[in-house]
Residue frames as a rotation matrix with the C-alpha (Angstrom) as fourth column:
MET 1
0.363 0.688 0.629 13.09
-0.724 0.633 -0.275 -3.45
-0.587 -0.356 0.728 17.20
THR 2
-0.791 -0.597 -0.135 14.43
-0.578 0.656 0.486 -6.86
-0.202 0.462 -0.864 16.11
LEU 3
0.164 0.914 -0.372 11.92
-0.977 0.203 0.068 -8.70
0.137 0.352 0.926 14.17
GLN 4
-0.279 -0.085 0.957 11.16
-0.363 0.932 -0.023 -12.30
-0.889 -0.353 -0.290 14.92
GLU 5
-0.941 -0.094 0.324 10.39
0.208 0.594 0.777 -14.88
-0.266 0.799 -0.539 12.22
SER 6
-0.156 0.973 0.171 6.75
0.933 0.202 -0.298 -14.33
-0.325 0.113 -0.939 12.45
GLY 7
0.329 0.216 -0.919 7.08
0.061 -0.976 -0.207 -10.56
-0.943 0.012 -0.334 11.98
GLU 8
-0.619 -0.666 -0.417 9.10
-0.429 -0.158 0.889 -11.21
-0.658 0.729 -0.188 8.91
MET 9
-0.788 0.385 0.479 6.46
0.568 0.755 0.327 -13.47
-0.236 0.530 -0.814 7.56
TYR 10
0.317 0.883 -0.348 3.72
0.694 -0.465 -0.549 -10.92
-0.647 -0.067 -0.760 8.01
LEU 11
0.069 -0.338 -0.939 5.82
-0.361 -0.886 0.292 -8.33
-0.930 0.319 -0.183 6.28
GLU 12
-0.918 -0.385 0.096 6.60
-0.088 0.435 0.896 -10.74
-0.387 0.814 -0.433 3.39
THR 13
-0.435 0.826 0.357 2.93
0.842 0.514 -0.163 -11.53
-0.318 0.230 -0.920 3.10
ILE 14
0.473 0.570 -0.672 1.78
0.316 -0.821 -0.475 -7.94
-0.822 0.012 -0.569 2.95
TYR 15
-0.356 -0.716 -0.600 4.60
-0.448 -0.433 0.782 -7.30
-0.820 0.547 -0.167 0.40
VAL 16
-0.919 -0.004 0.394 3.36
0.265 0.735 0.624 -10.12
-0.292 0.678 -0.674 -1.77
LEU 17
-0.065 0.991 0.116 -0.27
0.921 0.104 -0.376 -9.18
-0.385 0.083 -0.919 -1.53
SER 18
0.312 0.153 -0.938 0.49
-0.019 -0.986 -0.167 -5.50
-0.950 0.070 -0.304 -2.26
GLN 19
-0.746 -0.629 -0.219 2.13
-0.282 0.000 0.959 -6.63
-0.603 0.778 -0.177 -5.49
LYS 20
-0.784 0.542 0.302 -1.24
0.619 0.649 0.442 -8.29
0.044 0.534 -0.845 -6.48
TYR 21
0.246 0.968 -0.046 -3.85
0.939 -0.227 0.258 -5.90
0.239 -0.107 -0.965 -5.03
LYS 22
-0.042 -0.161 0.986 -4.21
0.139 -0.978 -0.154 -2.22
0.989 0.130 0.064 -4.70
ASP 23
0.085 0.162 0.983 -5.46
-0.889 -0.434 0.149 -2.44
0.451 -0.886 0.107 -1.09
VAL 24
-0.308 -0.224 -0.925 -4.38
0.188 0.938 -0.290 -4.98
0.932 -0.264 -0.247 1.50
ARG 25
0.307 0.577 0.757 -6.33
-0.718 -0.381 0.582 -5.40
0.625 -0.722 0.298 4.66
ALA 26
-0.478 -0.443 0.758 -5.63
-0.850 0.450 -0.273 -7.43
-0.220 -0.775 -0.592 7.87
ILE 27
0.384 0.748 0.541 -8.40
-0.499 0.661 -0.560 -9.76
-0.777 -0.055 0.628 6.85
ASP 28
0.864 -0.139 -0.484 -6.59
-0.411 0.359 -0.838 -10.52
0.290 0.923 0.253 3.57
VAL 29
-0.209 -0.976 0.061 -3.38
-0.859 0.154 -0.488 -11.18
0.467 -0.155 -0.871 5.41
GLY 30
-0.287 0.192 0.938 -5.12
-0.785 0.515 -0.345 -13.57
-0.550 -0.835 0.003 7.74
GLU 31
0.761 0.648 0.040 -6.81
-0.442 0.562 -0.699 -15.42
-0.476 0.514 0.714 4.87
TYR 32
0.558 -0.658 -0.505 -3.53
-0.603 0.095 -0.792 -15.73
0.569 0.747 -0.344 3.00
MET 33
-0.452 -0.876 0.170 -1.58
-0.715 0.241 -0.656 -17.03
0.534 -0.418 -0.735 5.96
GLY 34
-0.077 0.485 -0.871 -4.27
0.180 0.866 0.467 -19.02
0.981 -0.121 -0.154 7.55
TYR 35
-0.867 -0.336 -0.369 -4.18
0.425 -0.110 -0.899 -17.10
0.262 -0.935 0.238 10.86
SER 36
0.099 0.920 -0.379 -7.04
0.995 -0.087 0.050 -15.87
0.013 -0.382 -0.924 13.11
LYS 37
0.513 0.248 0.822 -8.15
0.348 -0.935 0.065 -12.29
0.785 0.253 -0.566 13.26
PRO 38
0.991 -0.131 0.036 -6.76
-0.089 -0.428 0.899 -11.80
-0.102 -0.894 -0.436 16.85
SER 39
0.320 -0.936 0.144 -3.30
0.640 0.326 0.696 -13.09
-0.699 -0.131 0.704 15.77
VAL 40
-0.041 -0.340 0.939 -3.15
0.900 -0.421 -0.113 -10.89
0.433 0.841 0.324 12.74
SER 41
0.790 0.387 0.475 -4.42
0.176 -0.886 0.429 -7.85
0.587 -0.255 -0.768 14.80
ARG 42
0.843 -0.504 -0.187 -1.74
0.219 0.004 0.976 -8.48
-0.491 -0.864 0.114 17.36
ALA 43
0.014 -0.882 0.472 1.00
0.885 0.230 0.405 -8.79
-0.465 0.412 0.784 14.77
VAL 44
0.193 0.141 0.971 -0.22
0.755 -0.653 -0.055 -5.73
0.626 0.744 -0.232 12.84
GLY 45
0.979 0.163 0.119 -0.18
0.031 -0.702 0.712 -3.67
0.200 -0.693 -0.692 16.05
LEU 46
0.500 -0.864 -0.059 3.48
0.397 0.168 0.902 -4.81
-0.770 -0.474 0.427 16.81
LEU 47
-0.197 -0.614 0.764 4.62
0.972 -0.023 0.233 -4.04
-0.125 0.789 0.602 13.30
LYS 48
0.538 0.358 0.763 2.95
0.481 -0.874 0.071 -0.62
0.692 0.329 -0.643 13.36
SER 49
0.963 -0.264 -0.047 4.57
-0.102 -0.525 0.845 0.30
-0.248 -0.809 -0.533 16.77
GLY 50
0.269 -0.934 0.234 7.88
0.553 0.349 0.756 -1.02
-0.788 -0.074 0.611 15.37
GLY 51
0.117 -0.162 -0.980 7.64
-0.472 -0.877 0.089 1.43
-0.874 0.452 -0.179 12.36
TYR 52
-0.810 -0.426 0.403 7.30
0.071 0.610 0.789 -1.27
-0.582 0.668 -0.464 9.73
LEU 53
-0.583 0.742 0.331 3.68
0.763 0.361 0.536 -0.82
0.278 0.565 -0.777 8.81
VAL 54
-0.894 0.404 -0.191 0.96
-0.261 -0.818 -0.512 1.85
-0.363 -0.408 0.838 8.68
ALA 55
-0.524 0.792 0.313 -2.73
0.845 0.529 0.076 1.68
-0.105 0.304 -0.947 8.33
ASP 56
-0.854 0.276 0.440 -5.15
-0.106 -0.922 0.372 4.28
0.508 0.271 0.817 6.89
ASP 57
-0.612 0.697 0.374 -8.67
-0.742 -0.342 -0.576 5.07
-0.274 -0.630 0.727 8.18
LEU 58
0.393 0.729 -0.561 -10.12
-0.879 0.477 0.005 2.26
0.271 0.491 0.828 6.11
GLY 59
0.579 -0.245 0.777 -7.81
-0.398 0.747 0.532 -0.23
-0.711 -0.618 0.335 7.54
HIS 60
0.936 -0.337 -0.097 -5.63
0.051 0.403 -0.914 -0.58
0.347 0.851 0.395 4.39
LEU 61
0.666 -0.746 -0.006 -2.09
0.235 0.203 0.951 -1.66
-0.708 -0.634 0.310 5.29
SER 62
0.834 -0.550 0.043 1.06
-0.116 -0.251 -0.961 -0.19
0.539 0.797 -0.273 3.76
LEU 63
0.472 -0.776 -0.418 4.59
0.881 0.413 0.229 -1.04
-0.005 -0.476 0.879 4.46
THR 64
0.841 -0.307 -0.445 6.84
-0.214 -0.945 0.248 1.84
-0.497 -0.113 -0.860 5.49
GLU 65
0.477 -0.759 -0.443 10.33
-0.747 -0.085 -0.659 2.19
0.463 0.646 -0.607 3.94
ALA 66
-0.477 -0.616 0.627 11.77
-0.863 0.463 -0.202 -0.06
-0.166 -0.638 -0.752 6.80
GLY 67
0.197 0.686 0.701 8.96
-0.420 0.705 -0.572 -2.48
-0.886 -0.182 0.427 6.17
VAL 68
0.916 0.124 -0.381 9.59
-0.400 0.216 -0.891 -2.76
-0.028 0.968 0.248 2.43
GLU 69
0.081 -0.986 -0.148 13.29
-0.929 -0.021 -0.369 -3.27
0.360 0.167 -0.918 3.11
VAL 70
-0.484 -0.159 0.861 12.78
-0.639 0.736 -0.223 -6.21
-0.598 -0.658 -0.458 5.35
ALA 71
0.415 0.841 0.346 10.02
-0.285 0.482 -0.829 -7.69
-0.864 0.246 0.440 3.22
ALA 72
0.761 -0.193 -0.619 11.87
-0.641 -0.083 -0.763 -7.39
0.096 0.978 -0.186 0.01
LYS 73
-0.319 -0.940 0.116 14.97
-0.937 0.296 -0.184 -9.13
0.139 -0.168 -0.976 1.58
ILE 74
-0.379 0.269 0.885 12.93
-0.405 0.812 -0.420 -11.98
-0.832 -0.518 -0.199 2.95
TYR 75
0.711 0.701 -0.060 11.00
-0.330 0.257 -0.908 -12.35
-0.621 0.666 0.414 -0.40
GLU 76
0.423 -0.635 -0.646 14.23
-0.835 0.003 -0.550 -12.35
0.351 0.772 -0.530 -2.46
ARG 77
-0.582 -0.628 0.517 15.61
-0.780 0.610 -0.137 -15.04
-0.229 -0.483 -0.845 -0.09
HIS 78
-0.008 0.648 0.762 12.54
-0.269 0.732 -0.626 -17.17
-0.963 -0.210 0.169 -0.39
THR 79
0.875 0.365 -0.318 12.41
-0.382 0.116 -0.917 -16.99
-0.298 0.924 0.241 -4.22
MET 80
0.163 -0.894 -0.418 16.21
-0.914 0.023 -0.406 -17.60
0.372 0.448 -0.813 -4.63
LEU 81
-0.558 -0.374 0.741 16.31
-0.701 0.690 -0.179 -20.44
-0.444 -0.620 -0.647 -2.12
THR 82
0.399 0.821 0.408 13.27
-0.287 0.535 -0.795 -22.04
-0.871 0.200 0.449 -3.76
ARG 83
0.766 -0.169 -0.621 15.02
-0.625 0.036 -0.780 -21.82
0.154 0.985 -0.078 -7.21
TYR 84
-0.238 -0.970 0.044 18.26
-0.937 0.217 -0.275 -23.16
0.258 -0.106 -0.960 -5.78
LEU 85
-0.358 0.202 0.911 16.57
-0.479 0.798 -0.365 -26.18
-0.802 -0.567 -0.189 -4.20
GLN 86
0.720 0.691 0.064 14.63
-0.267 0.361 -0.894 -26.93
-0.641 0.626 0.444 -7.36
MET 87
0.436 -0.693 -0.574 17.91
-0.814 -0.032 -0.580 -26.78
0.384 0.720 -0.578 -9.32
LEU 88
-0.578 -0.684 0.446 19.17
-0.806 0.562 -0.184 -29.49
-0.125 -0.465 -0.876 -6.94
GLY 89
-0.684 0.372 -0.628 16.10
-0.157 0.766 0.624 -31.63
0.713 0.525 -0.465 -7.85
VAL 90
-0.859 0.485 -0.165 13.86
0.232 0.080 -0.969 -30.91
-0.457 -0.871 -0.181 -4.91
SER 91
-0.241 0.847 0.474 10.18
0.942 0.086 0.325 -30.76
0.234 0.525 -0.818 -5.80
ALA 92
-0.402 0.181 0.898 8.53
0.144 -0.955 0.258 -27.33
0.904 0.233 0.358 -6.10
GLU 93
0.594 0.793 0.138 6.39
-0.049 -0.136 0.990 -27.86
0.803 -0.594 -0.042 -3.09
THR 94
0.658 -0.444 -0.609 9.10
0.753 0.403 0.521 -29.11
0.014 -0.801 0.599 -0.81
ALA 95
-0.377 -0.820 0.430 11.58
0.812 -0.516 -0.273 -26.45
0.446 0.246 0.861 -2.10
ALA 96
-0.079 0.428 0.900 9.10
-0.014 -0.903 0.429 -23.69
0.997 0.021 0.077 -1.30
GLU 97
0.845 0.515 -0.146 8.51
0.068 0.167 0.984 -25.10
0.530 -0.841 0.107 2.18
ASP 98
0.401 -0.784 -0.474 12.08
0.910 0.283 0.302 -25.51
-0.103 -0.552 0.827 3.06
ALA 99
-0.434 -0.494 0.754 13.00
0.569 -0.799 -0.196 -22.08
0.699 0.343 0.627 1.58
CYS 100
0.413 0.704 0.578 10.37
-0.060 -0.612 0.789 -20.58
0.909 -0.361 -0.211 3.91
LYS 101
0.902 -0.191 -0.387 12.15
0.428 0.290 0.856 -22.09
-0.051 -0.938 0.343 6.92
MET 102
0.114 -0.993 0.039 15.70
0.986 0.118 0.116 -21.16
-0.120 0.026 0.992 5.67
GLU 103
0.099 -0.090 0.991 15.02
0.570 -0.811 -0.131 -17.63
0.815 0.578 -0.029 4.62
HIS 104
0.830 0.310 0.464 14.94
-0.173 -0.648 0.742 -16.44
0.531 -0.696 -0.484 8.22
ILE 105
0.904 -0.418 0.092 18.01
0.047 0.311 0.949 -18.08
-0.426 -0.853 0.301 9.52
ILE 106
0.490 -0.724 0.486 20.61
0.871 0.386 -0.303 -18.09
0.032 0.572 0.820 6.76
SER 107
0.004 -0.631 -0.776 23.50
0.490 -0.675 0.552 -15.63
-0.872 -0.382 0.306 7.02
ASP 108
0.725 0.156 -0.671 24.02
-0.392 -0.707 -0.588 -12.93
-0.566 0.690 -0.452 4.54
GLU 109
-0.292 -0.924 -0.246 27.34
-0.823 0.112 0.556 -14.49
-0.486 0.366 -0.794 3.51
SER 110
-0.647 0.148 0.748 25.74
0.246 0.969 0.021 -17.93
-0.721 0.197 -0.664 2.84
PHE 111
0.470 0.874 0.124 22.77
0.417 -0.096 -0.904 -16.45
-0.778 0.477 -0.409 1.03
ASN 112
0.524 -0.293 -0.800 25.07
-0.645 -0.750 -0.148 -14.27
-0.556 0.593 -0.582 -1.20
ALA 113
-0.597 -0.785 0.164 27.08
-0.556 0.552 0.621 -17.31
-0.578 0.279 -0.766 -2.05
ILE 114
-0.386 0.582 0.716 24.05
0.539 0.772 -0.337 -19.24
-0.749 0.255 -0.612 -3.09
LYS 115
0.622 0.636 -0.457 22.71
0.051 -0.615 -0.787 -16.36
-0.782 0.466 -0.415 -4.98
LYS 116
0.036 -0.734 -0.678 26.01
-0.889 -0.333 0.314 -16.04
-0.457 0.592 -0.664 -6.94
HIS 117
-0.816 -0.267 0.513 26.07
-0.052 0.917 0.395 -19.90
-0.576 0.295 -0.763 -7.54
VAL 118
0.108 0.922 0.373 22.41
0.512 0.270 -0.816 -19.77
-0.852 0.279 -0.443 -8.88
SER 119
0.610 0.118 -0.784 23.19
-0.389 -0.817 -0.425 -16.92
-0.691 0.564 -0.452 -11.08
GLU 120
-0.329 -0.898 -0.293 26.23
-0.806 0.105 0.583 -18.66
-0.492 0.428 -0.758 -12.53
MET 121
-0.650 0.204 0.732 24.30
0.184 0.977 -0.108 -21.83
-0.737 0.065 -0.673 -13.03
GLU 122
0.422 0.905 0.047 21.53
0.379 -0.129 -0.917 -20.07
-0.824 0.404 -0.397 -14.89
LYS 123
0.385 -0.357 -0.851 23.97
-0.752 -0.656 -0.065 -18.36
-0.535 0.665 -0.521 -17.13
MET 124
-0.705 -0.687 0.174 25.56
-0.499 0.656 0.567 -21.69
-0.504 0.312 -0.805 -18.02
HIS 125
-0.642 0.494 0.587 22.22
0.542 0.833 -0.109 -23.13
-0.543 0.248 -0.802 -18.84
GLY 126
-0.863 0.181 0.471 20.90
0.333 -0.496 0.802 -20.08
0.379 0.849 0.368 -20.69
LYS 127
0.065 0.947 -0.314 18.22
0.927 0.059 0.371 -19.06
0.370 -0.315 -0.874 -18.11
ALA 128
-0.330 -0.239 -0.913 19.61
0.726 -0.682 -0.084 -15.69
-0.603 -0.691 0.399 -17.10
């Protein structure tokens, strides 16, 4: 199953919420993303059938190994691209918004080049 941008966003949200809270439910995802219950329910169903997500009897959501892999990749892209844009002088809010758009379409090659550049810049400025 090839994930679309929206699926990646849901996985990233569940990943982020699971870092903060012991249990993550669909309602938490909806509140965080500002989406309706039916939208979240549909996405959760698709992610479950795709093997990215499981839910227990109480409705607590957990990422599968495949789900964690995708979510961690997207989250890393988001945080790295946000940092990079801020280093260029972009405001924090705009950098986060733009990174959210870029994280889904940037190639691995371009992302790895940016990641390397950010790392080198942080070393030069003593932030590594």
